[in-house]
Structure formats: C-alpha cells, structure tokens
VOMARTI-858993 format. One line per field, with one value per atom (N, C-alpha, C, CB): atom name; residue number from 1; x, y, z. Coordinates in steps of 0.02 Angstrom, whole numbers. Glycine has a CB too. Layout:
% VOMARTI-858993
figu <- [CA | ...]
sevo <- [NUM | ...]
xx <- [X | ...]
yy <- [Y | ...]
zz <- [Z | ...]
***
This chain:
% VOMARTI-858993
figu <- [N | CA | C | CB | N | CA | C | CB | N | CA | C | CB | N | CA | C | CB | N | CA | C | CB | N | CA | C | CB | N | CA | C | CB | N | CA | C | CB | N | CA | C | CB | N | CA | C | CB | N | CA | C | CB | N | CA | C | CB | N | CA | C | CB | N | CA | C | CB | N | CA | C | CB | N | CA | C | CB | N | CA | C | CB | N | CA | C | CB | N | CA | C | CB | N | CA | C | CB | N | CA | C | CB | N | CA | C | CB | N | CA | C | CB | N | CA | C | CB | N | CA | C | CB | N | CA | C | CB | N | CA | C | CB | N | CA | C | CB | N | CA | C | CB | N | CA | C | CB | N | CA | C | CB | N | CA | C | CB | N | CA | C | CB | N | CA | C | CB | N | CA | C | CB | N | CA | C | CB | N | CA | C | CB | N | CA | C | CB | N | CA | C | CB | N | CA | C | CB | N | CA | C | CB | N | CA | C | CB | N | CA | C | CB | N | CA | C | CB | N | CA | C | CB | N | CA | C | CB | N | CA | C | CB | N | CA | C | CB | N | CA | C | CB | N | CA | C | CB | N | CA | C | CB | N | CA | C | CB | N | CA | C | CB | N | CA | C | CB | N | CA | C | CB | N | CA | C | CB | N | CA | C | CB | N | CA | C | CB | N | CA | C | CB | N | CA | C | CB | N | CA | C | CB | N | CA | C | CB | N | CA | C | CB | N | CA | C | CB | N | CA | C | CB | N | CA | C | CB | N | CA | C | CB | N | CA | C | CB | N | CA | C | CB | N | CA | C | CB | N | CA | C | CB | N | CA | C | CB | N | CA | C | CB | N | CA | C | CB | N | CA | C | CB | N | CA | C | CB | N | CA | C | CB | N | CA | C | CB | N | CA | C | CB | N | CA | C | CB | N | CA | C | CB | N | CA | C | CB | N | CA | C | CB | N | CA | C | CB | N | CA | C | CB | N | CA | C | CB | N | CA | C | CB | N | CA | C | CB | N | CA | C | CB | N | CA | C | CB | N | CA | C | CB | N | CA | C | CB | N | CA | C | CB | N | CA | C | CB | N | CA | C | CB | N | CA | C | CB | N | CA | C | CB | N | CA | C | CB | N | CA | C | CB | N | CA | C | CB | N | CA | C | CB | N | CA | C | CB | N | CA | C | CB | N | CA | C | CB | N | CA | C | CB | N | CA | C | CB | N | CA | C | CB | N | CA | C | CB | N | CA | C | CB | N | CA | C | CB | N | CA | C | CB | N | CA | C | CB | N | CA | C | CB | N | CA | C | CB | N | CA | C | CB | N | CA | C | CB | N | CA | C | CB | N | CA | C | CB | N | CA | C | CB | N | CA | C | CB | N | CA | C | CB | N | CA | C | CB | N | CA | C | CB | N | CA | C | CB | N | CA | C | CB | N | CA | C | CB | N | CA | C | CB | N | CA | C | CB]
sevo <- [1 | 1 | 1 | 1 | 2 | 2 | 2 | 2 | 3 | 3 | 3 | 3 | 4 | 4 | 4 | 4 | 5 | 5 | 5 | 5 | 6 | 6 | 6 | 6 | 7 | 7 | 7 | 7 | 8 | 8 | 8 | 8 | 9 | 9 | 9 | 9 | 10 | 10 | 10 | 10 | 11 | 11 | 11 | 11 | 12 | 12 | 12 | 12 | 13 | 13 | 13 | 13 | 14 | 14 | 14 | 14 | 15 | 15 | 15 | 15 | 16 | 16 | 16 | 16 | 17 | 17 | 17 | 17 | 18 | 18 | 18 | 18 | 19 | 19 | 19 | 19 | 20 | 20 | 20 | 20 | 21 | 21 | 21 | 21 | 22 | 22 | 22 | 22 | 23 | 23 | 23 | 23 | 24 | 24 | 24 | 24 | 25 | 25 | 25 | 25 | 26 | 26 | 26 | 26 | 27 | 27 | 27 | 27 | 28 | 28 | 28 | 28 | 29 | 29 | 29 | 29 | 30 | 30 | 30 | 30 | 31 | 31 | 31 | 31 | 32 | 32 | 32 | 32 | 33 | 33 | 33 | 33 | 34 | 34 | 34 | 34 | 35 | 35 | 35 | 35 | 36 | 36 | 36 | 36 | 37 | 37 | 37 | 37 | 38 | 38 | 38 | 38 | 39 | 39 | 39 | 39 | 40 | 40 | 40 | 40 | 41 | 41 | 41 | 41 | 42 | 42 | 42 | 42 | 43 | 43 | 43 | 43 | 44 | 44 | 44 | 44 | 45 | 45 | 45 | 45 | 46 | 46 | 46 | 46 | 47 | 47 | 47 | 47 | 48 | 48 | 48 | 48 | 49 | 49 | 49 | 49 | 50 | 50 | 50 | 50 | 51 | 51 | 51 | 51 | 52 | 52 | 52 | 52 | 53 | 53 | 53 | 53 | 54 | 54 | 54 | 54 | 55 | 55 | 55 | 55 | 56 | 56 | 56 | 56 | 57 | 57 | 57 | 57 | 58 | 58 | 58 | 58 | 59 | 59 | 59 | 59 | 60 | 60 | 60 | 60 | 61 | 61 | 61 | 61 | 62 | 62 | 62 | 62 | 63 | 63 | 63 | 63 | 64 | 64 | 64 | 64 | 65 | 65 | 65 | 65 | 66 | 66 | 66 | 66 | 67 | 67 | 67 | 67 | 68 | 68 | 68 | 68 | 69 | 69 | 69 | 69 | 70 | 70 | 70 | 70 | 71 | 71 | 71 | 71 | 72 | 72 | 72 | 72 | 73 | 73 | 73 | 73 | 74 | 74 | 74 | 74 | 75 | 75 | 75 | 75 | 76 | 76 | 76 | 76 | 77 | 77 | 77 | 77 | 78 | 78 | 78 | 78 | 79 | 79 | 79 | 79 | 80 | 80 | 80 | 80 | 81 | 81 | 81 | 81 | 82 | 82 | 82 | 82 | 83 | 83 | 83 | 83 | 84 | 84 | 84 | 84 | 85 | 85 | 85 | 85 | 86 | 86 | 86 | 86 | 87 | 87 | 87 | 87 | 88 | 88 | 88 | 88 | 89 | 89 | 89 | 89 | 90 | 90 | 90 | 90 | 91 | 91 | 91 | 91 | 92 | 92 | 92 | 92 | 93 | 93 | 93 | 93 | 94 | 94 | 94 | 94 | 95 | 95 | 95 | 95 | 96 | 96 | 96 | 96 | 97 | 97 | 97 | 97 | 98 | 98 | 98 | 98 | 99 | 99 | 99 | 99 | 100 | 100 | 100 | 100 | 101 | 101 | 101 | 101 | 102 | 102 | 102 | 102 | 103 | 103 | 103 | 103 | 104 | 104 | 104 | 104 | 105 | 105 | 105 | 105 | 106 | 106 | 106 | 106 | 107 | 107 | 107 | 107 | 108 | 108 | 108 | 108 | 109 | 109 | 109 | 109 | 110 | 110 | 110 | 110 | 111 | 111 | 111 | 111 | 112 | 112 | 112 | 112 | 113 | 113 | 113 | 113 | 114 | 114 | 114 | 114 | 115 | 115 | 115 | 115 | 116 | 116 | 116 | 116 | 117 | 117 | 117 | 117 | 118 | 118 | 118 | 118 | 119 | 119 | 119 | 119 | 120 | 120 | 120 | 120 | 121 | 121 | 121 | 121 | 122 | 122 | 122 | 122 | 123 | 123 | 123 | 123 | 124 | 124 | 124 | 124 | 125 | 125 | 125 | 125 | 126 | 126 | 126 | 126 | 127 | 127 | 127 | 127 | 128 | 128 | 128 | 128]
xx <- [40 | -8 | 37 | -36 | 11 | 70 | 48 | 84 | 88 | 84 | 41 | 152 | -9 | -54 | -101 | -73 | -114 | -188 | -161 | -226 | -124 | -89 | -130 | 5 | -95 | -135 | -200 | -122 | -221 | -323 | -345 | -360 | -317 | -342 | -327 | -299 | -277 | -257 | -311 | -144 | -303 | -369 | -440 | -381 | -456 | -531 | -548 | -555 | -502 | -505 | -523 | -462 | -503 | -518 | -574 | -466 | -630 | -686 | -711 | -725 | -775 | -821 | -911 | -819 | -932 | -998 | -1042 | -1033 | -1031 | -1074 | -1017 | -1125 | -967 | -917 | -914 | -841 | -922 | -897 | -969 | -891 | -1032 | -1091 | -1075 | -1150 | -1067 | -1066 | -1001 | -1075 | -952 | -913 | -941 | -901 | -987 | -1005 | -1071 | -1014 | -1094 | -1138 | -1105 | -1155 | -1037 | -1006 | -975 | -960 | -943 | -936 | -987 | -938 | -1025 | -1077 | -1103 | -1127 | -1119 | -1125 | -1049 | -1134 | -1029 | -946 | -947 | -822 | -943 | -948 | -999 | -927 | -1058 | -1117 | -1147 | -1104 | -1118 | -1129 | -1173 | -1049 | -1187 | -1224 | -1206 | -1285 | -1201 | -1154 | -1205 | -1125 | -1282 | -1317 | -1316 | -1374 | -1308 | -1293 | -1258 | -1276 | -1190 | -1133 | -1149 | -1067 | -1188 | -1212 | -1154 | -1193 | -1146 | -1106 | -1032 | -1124 | -1011 | -940 | -923 | -917 | -972 | -942 | -989 | -954 | -961 | -997 | -999 | -966 | -1041 | -1029 | -960 | -1118 | -921 | -890 | -905 | -864 | -881 | -924 | -995 | -924 | -1005 | -1074 | -1049 | -1136 | -1109 | -1102 | -1120 | -1117 | -1104 | -1087 | -1132 | -1024 | -1197 | -1258 | -1292 | -1318 | -1279 | -1311 | -1270 | -1337 | -1199 | -1168 | -1151 | -1110 | -1190 | -1202 | -1256 | -1231 | -1239 | -1272 | -1335 | -1218 | -1395 | -1436 | -1460 | -1470 | -1504 | -1497 | -1545 | -1514 | -1509 | -1538 | -1577 | -1502 | -1645 | -1673 | -1635 | -1757 | -1624 | -1566 | -1631 | -1466 | -1693 | -1727 | -1799 | -1708 | -1843 | -1903 | -1951 | -1914 | -2023 | -2063 | -2112 | -2072 | -2132 | -2201 | -2246 | -2220 | -2325 | -2352 | -2427 | -2337 | -2478 | -2521 | -2592 | -2531 | -2605 | -2657 | -2729 | -2665 | -2729 | -2801 | -2803 | -2855 | -2850 | -2868 | -2951 | -2859 | -2924 | -3001 | -3040 | -3013 | -3093 | -3134 | -3121 | -3231 | -3141 | -3114 | -3048 | -3126 | -2994 | -2923 | -2907 | -2887 | -2927 | -2911 | -2865 | -2992 | -2894 | -2859 | -2807 | -2895 | -2788 | -2724 | -2688 | -2719 | -2674 | -2648 | -2632 | -2650 | -2684 | -2651 | -2622 | -2677 | -2596 | -2576 | -2498 | -2635 | -2485 | -2434 | -2398 | -2454 | -2421 | -2392 | -2386 | -2424 | -2409 | -2380 | -2284 | -2444 | -2302 | -2231 | -2178 | -2230 | -2214 | -2151 | -2165 | -2142 | -2192 | -2171 | -2138 | -2201 | -2173 | -2152 | -2214 | -2041 | -2234 | -2299 | -2351 | -2351 | -2368 | -2436 | -2492 | -2477 | -2539 | -2601 | -2639 | -2637 | -2634 | -2651 | -2657 | -2587 | -2605 | -2538 | -2545 | -2424 | -2542 | -2542 | -2619 | -2506 | -2676 | -2728 | -2747 | -2777 | -2706 | -2727 | -2686 | -2717 | -2627 | -2612 | -2662 | -2554 | -2677 | -2706 | -2762 | -2722 | -2806 | -2877 | -2866 | -2916 | -2797 | -2787 | -2758 | -2753 | -2773 | -2734 | -2774 | -2744 | -2735 | -2654 | -2607 | -2639 | -2559 | -2515 | -2458 | -2546 | -2404 | -2336 | -2335 | -2285 | -2331 | -2307 | -2230 | -2297 | -2179 | -2121 | -2066 | -2099 | -2028 | -2023 | -1935 | -2067 | -1877 | -1834 | -1785 | -1837 | -1812 | -1776 | -1742 | -1869 | -1709 | -1697 | -1748 | -1635 | -1722 | -1766 | -1792 | -1751 | -1728 | -1748 | -1770 | -1683 | -1778 | -1810 | -1897 | -1772 | -1913 | -1975 | -2000 | -1969 | -1984 | -2022 | -2024 | -1988 | -1976 | -2009 | -2059 | -1953 | -2091 | -2154 | -2173 | -2170 | -2181 | -2238 | -2260 | -2227 | -2228 | -2240 | -2290 | -2192 | -2242 | -2278 | -2356 | -2242 | -2355 | -2417 | -2467 | -2410 | -2451 | -2487 | -2508 | -2429 | -2491 | -2497 | -2544 | -2438 | -2545 | -2610 | -2666 | -2604 | -2670 | -2735 | -2739 | -2813 | -2673 | -2660 | -2632 | -2599 | -2663 | -2641 | -2603 | -2679 | -2522 | -2477 | -2435 | -2433 | -2403 | -2358 | -2308 | -2382 | -2259 | -2180 | -2158 | -2121 | -2144 | -2127 | -2072 | -2162]
yy <- [-71 | -3 | 64 | 1 | 121 | 168 | 183 | 228 | 273 | 270 | 343 | 256 | 355 | 402 | 349 | 462 | 304 | 266 | 238 | 189 | 232 | 196 | 240 | 199 | 299 | 372 | 368 | 440 | 379 | 378 | 311 | 351 | 273 | 209 | 210 | 137 | 247 | 262 | 331 | 293 | 377 | 434 | 398 | 467 | 342 | 309 | 273 | 272 | 251 | 220 | 246 | 199 | 293 | 355 | 387 | 421 | 362 | 411 | 374 | 428 | 424 | 385 | 373 | 420 | 314 | 307 | 351 | 281 | 423 | 466 | 510 | 500 | 521 | 560 | 503 | 582 | 448 | 400 | 425 | 293 | 405 | 418 | 473 | 429 | 556 | 593 | 609 | 624 | 580 | 543 | 524 | 479 | 472 | 445 | 473 | 391 | 523 | 581 | 619 | 631 | 628 | 680 | 657 | 704 | 583 | 534 | 548 | 450 | 510 | 506 | 586 | 485 | 629 | 703 | 724 | 764 | 692 | 740 | 677 | 753 | 643 | 573 | 561 | 509 | 589 | 561 | 503 | 557 | 455 | 376 | 379 | 331 | 305 | 296 | 237 | 297 | 222 | 174 | 104 | 200 | 115 | 71 | 38 | 91 | 76 | 46 | -2 | 77 | 4 | -50 | -115 | -34 | -143 | -219 | -249 | -257 | -218 | -240 | -229 | -345 | -187 | -205 | -122 | -219 | -71 | -21 | -53 | 72 | -40 | -68 | -7 | -132 | -8 | 44 | -4 | 60 | 33 | 11 | -10 | 42 | -56 | -102 | -135 | -77 | -112 | -175 | -233 | -168 | -282 | -346 | -376 | -376 | -430 | -451 | -501 | -467 | -472 | -532 | -545 | -512 | -501 | -526 | -576 | -476 | -585 | -629 | -693 | -599 | -719 | -794 | -823 | -800 | -873 | -924 | -951 | -992 | -951 | -962 | -1047 | -929 | -1054 | -1117 | -1136 | -1128 | -1230 | -1293 | -1313 | -1346 | -1329 | -1390 | -1449 | -1398 | -1489 | -1574 | -1612 | -1583 | -1587 | -1648 | -1637 | -1665 | -1692 | -1674 | -1708 | -1690 | -1726 | -1740 | -1766 | -1702 | -1829 | -1860 | -1837 | -1950 | -1794 | -1780 | -1811 | -1701 | -1855 | -1889 | -1829 | -1983 | -1814 | -1763 | -1790 | -1741 | -1848 | -1877 | -1937 | -1836 | -1978 | -2035 | -2062 | -2052 | -2073 | -2083 | -2144 | -2060 | -2146 | -2179 | -2269 | -2135 | -2270 | -2323 | -2365 | -2314 | -2326 | -2324 | -2358 | -2249 | -2346 | -2330 | -2407 | -2315 | -2449 | -2519 | -2534 | -2577 | -2525 | -2503 | -2472 | -2483 | -2378 | -2366 | -2361 | -2343 | -2411 | -2430 | -2477 | -2431 | -2516 | -2581 | -2560 | -2622 | -2508 | -2462 | -2429 | -2422 | -2393 | -2364 | -2408 | -2319 | -2467 | -2501 | -2537 | -2560 | -2574 | -2592 | -2515 | -2648 | -2465 | -2425 | -2394 | -2367 | -2375 | -2375 | -2405 | -2379 | -2466 | -2528 | -2523 | -2514 | -2495 | -2494 | -2549 | -2421 | -2542 | -2607 | -2599 | -2597 | -2619 | -2607 | -2572 | -2660 | -2570 | -2512 | -2422 | -2519 | -2432 | -2368 | -2336 | -2422 | -2399 | -2366 | -2355 | -2420 | -2370 | -2360 | -2284 | -2425 | -2270 | -2203 | -2163 | -2190 | -2179 | -2128 | -2118 | -2143 | -2146 | -2153 | -2117 | -2233 | -2132 | -2088 | -1999 | -2128 | -2006 | -1938 | -1906 | -1929 | -1916 | -1876 | -1775 | -1928 | -1761 | -1752 | -1757 | -1678 | -1799 | -1818 | -1847 | -1866 | -1842 | -1870 | -1929 | -1862 | -1962 | -2019 | -2036 | -2015 | -2001 | -1989 | -1929 | -2027 | -1916 | -1862 | -1852 | -1858 | -1777 | -1789 | -1841 | -1783 | -1846 | -1909 | -1845 | -1993 | -1878 | -1848 | -1853 | -1871 | -1794 | -1792 | -1840 | -1753 | -1873 | -1926 | -1990 | -1944 | -1986 | -2061 | -2033 | -2087 | -1963 | -1922 | -1951 | -1821 | -1947 | -1924 | -2003 | -1856 | -2066 | -2127 | -2143 | -2192 | -2133 | -2133 | -2109 | -2113 | -2048 | -2021 | -2054 | -1963 | -2065 | -2133 | -2187 | -2173 | -2220 | -2263 | -2259 | -2274 | -2218 | -2203 | -2166 | -2162 | -2129 | -2096 | -2169 | -2035 | -2213 | -2272 | -2329 | -2291 | -2326 | -2350 | -2290 | -2409 | -2236 | -2184 | -2138 | -2226 | -2138 | -2080 | -2016 | -2104 | -1952 | -1893 | -1872 | -1855 | -1857 | -1844 | -1784 | -1914 | -1754 | -1690 | -1709 | -1617 | -1671 | -1646 | -1589 | -1675 | -1589 | -1537 | -1532 | -1509]
zz <- [-2 | 12 | -4 | 103 | -23 | -19 | 40 | -70 | 55 | 110 | 121 | 139 | 56 | 75 | 88 | 25 | 55 | 88 | 156 | 33 | 178 | 243 | 283 | 259 | 296 | 327 | 324 | 289 | 263 | 253 | 305 | 142 | 286 | 338 | 427 | 309 | 425 | 518 | 522 | 542 | 493 | 490 | 512 | 401 | 460 | 484 | 533 | 445 | 562 | 625 | 668 | 644 | 665 | 738 | 734 | 749 | 688 | 679 | 722 | 613 | 730 | 759 | 721 | 830 | 737 | 699 | 670 | 731 | 695 | 670 | 636 | 725 | 625 | 589 | 531 | 635 | 547 | 488 | 433 | 517 | 461 | 426 | 386 | 468 | 425 | 400 | 329 | 452 | 337 | 288 | 206 | 325 | 242 | 194 | 134 | 227 | 176 | 153 | 98 | 211 | 120 | 100 | 34 | 150 | 32 | -46 | -86 | -41 | -42 | -75 | -130 | -14 | -100 | -131 | -181 | -55 | -140 | -205 | -254 | -154 | -271 | -322 | -336 | -302 | -324 | -364 | -357 | -421 | -312 | -292 | -225 | -278 | -220 | -172 | -137 | -190 | -65 | -36 | -41 | 51 | -43 | -39 | -105 | -14 | -181 | -234 | -237 | -267 | -202 | -218 | -195 | -186 | -155 | -169 | -101 | -273 | -51 | 27 | -16 | 70 | -56 | -74 | -30 | -180 | 1 | 42 | 111 | 13 | 173 | 225 | 263 | 259 | 321 | 378 | 422 | 435 | 434 | 492 | 549 | 507 | 580 | 623 | 628 | 665 | 555 | 553 | 539 | 495 | 574 | 547 | 493 | 576 | 465 | 409 | 394 | 406 | 426 | 433 | 370 | 486 | 304 | 258 | 217 | 224 | 231 | 190 | 226 | 162 | 296 | 319 | 269 | 402 | 270 | 214 | 248 | 190 | 205 | 232 | 263 | 192 | 309 | 345 | 290 | 432 | 289 | 248 | 277 | 231 | 272 | 309 | 276 | 301 | 338 | 336 | 367 | 408 | 401 | 426 | 421 | 497 | 388 | 370 | 418 | 300 | 412 | 436 | 399 | 465 | 412 | 351 | 385 | 333 | 363 | 410 | 367 | 438 | 419 | 377 | 388 | 406 | 322 | 318 | 348 | 239 | 281 | 289 | 260 | 259 | 304 | 294 | 251 | 359 | 204 | 190 | 188 | 132 | 210 | 256 | 211 | 260 | 143 | 119 | 114 | 81 | 143 | 130 | 193 | 117 | 252 | 321 | 337 | 374 | 303 | 327 | 298 | 319 | 220 | 203 | 227 | 166 | 247 | 265 | 336 | 237 | 376 | 434 | 445 | 471 | 397 | 381 | 350 | 325 | 306 | 299 | 348 | 270 | 380 | 449 | 479 | 490 | 504 | 549 | 525 | 562 | 450 | 440 | 427 | 366 | 430 | 426 | 498 | 355 | 550 | 618 | 645 | 650 | 635 | 678 | 763 | 700 | 743 | 809 | 807 | 805 | 851 | 875 | 829 | 963 | 844 | 804 | 835 | 784 | 900 | 945 | 912 | 1003 | 932 | 938 | 845 | 960 | 808 | 735 | 726 | 670 | 756 | 727 | 764 | 735 | 819 | 845 | 806 | 922 | 791 | 738 | 690 | 703 | 652 | 575 | 593 | 537 | 659 | 676 | 694 | 757 | 712 | 731 | 684 | 786 | 620 | 575 | 575 | 485 | 562 | 542 | 600 | 510 | 564 | 621 | 591 | 672 | 634 | 610 | 598 | 648 | 546 | 531 | 581 | 448 | 526 | 553 | 561 | 531 | 597 | 619 | 621 | 686 | 588 | 583 | 546 | 620 | 486 | 436 | 358 | 398 | 344 | 288 | 222 | 275 | 178 | 132 | 81 | 109 | 70 | 18 | 59 | -35 | 128 | 159 | 157 | 264 | 169 | 195 | 121 | 216 | 53 | 4 | -28 | -42 | 6 | -17 | 44 | -35 | 93 | 129 | 94 | 185 | 72 | 35 | -17 | 13 | -36 | -90 | -97 | -85 | -24 | 6 | 32 | 49 | 69 | 85 | 26 | 143 | 13 | -47 | -91 | -96 | -117 | -145 | -120 | -145 | -34 | -26 | -3 | 28 | -22 | -34 | 27 | -42 | 67 | 111 | 60 | 173 | 104 | 90 | 128 | 81 | 113 | 165 | 127 | 188 | 193 | 180 | 215 | 201 | 177 | 215 | 212 | 192 | 306 | 312 | 338 | 333]
***
C-alpha cells in the first residue's frame, strides 16, 4: 500500500460512527454515488456482516399423515404399522388422529420414499 492510503486508513480508524456516517454522505455527494447501490462492496464500519451468512438449509423433514379416506383406512393402517413398527392399537390411534406425524426428523430422500408408499395406499401426505 502507498503511504497516502495508509494514512487515510489510520485516520478512518479513529472516526466515530457519527463521523463515519457524515463521511459517507460527503463521499456520496462529492462523487455522485450511493453507498447502498454498491451491493455490499462498501459496508459501514463496525456493522456485522449478517447478509453474508449462508441461509440455513433444512436437513430434517417430517412426514405428516394429512387425511385418511374411510375406504382406504385399513390399507393405510397396515402401511403405517410397517413403516413405524407400532402395534395395532398405536398405529390405529395415529391414523385416526390425522393430521399427525408418521415419522419426524428424517432425511429428505427417506421422507419422499415414505410419502410415495403411503400415497400408494390412498393416504394424503405432506412433508414439512
């Protein structure tokens, strides 16, 4: 770096937040630019880089039994028992309590597969 830029940088480090804000306004006026239009290239000093944080990606999904048609109840009950390993009474309670989660905190691929299995026997399924 040149001596001139080193001196400017050292001077900038001593500015208060109010002075830095005034400086930004003066630069905008003097050069006909806007700090907001730079798209993150010029950030306020001391401001956290919240916009730069990656967005959270959902990794766990729940398979929700939304609706059970009356004529498909027995087939759905058998499939729920096979998927969950529940006893007859517990699986029946789950099916009758729809909307209810069949499986929770599973991978997306597994959730999609369970959805296909349950929809094949007539259930209406949602993945959340």
